N, C-alpha and C positions, 0 to 999 in steps of 0.2 A: 245881399246874400248872407245867409246865416253862417256863423263860424262853425268849423268842425270841432266838436266837443270830444276831448281825449282824456281818458283816465289812465294814469301811469301808475303801475304797481311795482314797487321795488323794496328791497330790504336795507339798503344803505342810504341813510338820510341825506348825506351831502350829494351823492350821485343823483338821488331822486330830485332834490332841489335844482340841481344843474339841468337835468333833462326837462323838468317842467319849465324852467326859465328859457331854455333854448326853444322849446315848442311855442311858448307864449311870445317869443320874438317875431313869429310869423303872424301878421295881422289877420290871416284867415283861420287861425287855429286858437283854441282855448284849452288849457289843460289844468288838471289838478292831480295831486299825487296821494298815494296811500302806501303806508309802510307795512300794514298788517292786512291779512285776509278780511278780518272783521271790518276794518275801515273801508276797504275796497268794496265789499258787499254793501255796506251802508251807503256809500256814495253812489254806487250803481243803482241802488233801490230808490234814491231820491232825485236822481238827475238822469237825463237821457244822454248817453254817450254814443258817439258814432264809431269810436275806435278805442280798443283797450291795448295799451302797450305794456307788455310784461318785460320788466328789466331783469338783469342778471341777479343771481343770488336767491331766487325763489326755489324752495325745495320742490323736487319732482311731484310728490304727493299733493302738496299745496297748489302747484300749478295745475295739475289735473282737476282738482276740486274747483278751482276758480274758473277754469275753462268750461267745465260742465255747468256751473252755476250761471255764468254769463250767457252761454248759448241756450240753456234751458229757459231762461227768463227773457231773452231777446235774441232769437235765432239770427237776426240780420246783423248783429254787431260784428265788427271786424276785430280779430285778435291778432296782434303782431308780437313776435318775439324780438326783443332788442338786446343784442349782445354787447353793446358798447361801441366805442369808436368815436370819431369826431362828429361835430354837428352836421357835416355833409352827409354822413352815413345815416344819421337819425332822420334827417329830412328826406333822404331818398327812400328809406324804409316806409315812412308815412305816405309819401306821394305814391309809391308803388302799390301799397295796400289800398289807397283810395281810388286809384285808377282801376284796380281789379274790381272794385264795387261798381264802377260806372260802366264797365263793359257789359 
């Protein structure tokens, strides 16, 4: 089975690294992180992501632009807003989003 490929976009480097590490602890998932919109778009353009995780700290206008870009270029991509919390909440958010895609 292929791993679920996840792009994490966040503004706080340490938090972003932690989220990516937690996601990569799941053997069914692979994630990479982007601190800037430019980096996120570049990664998205070169790799197929199943899910985009938007972490806290992204400015509203930037979030709208990213959502529009991602869905315009790949309408089937799942976009999840991650508000923080422990690894259990993060895992639940991802599983819930993936279940919604399978229904």
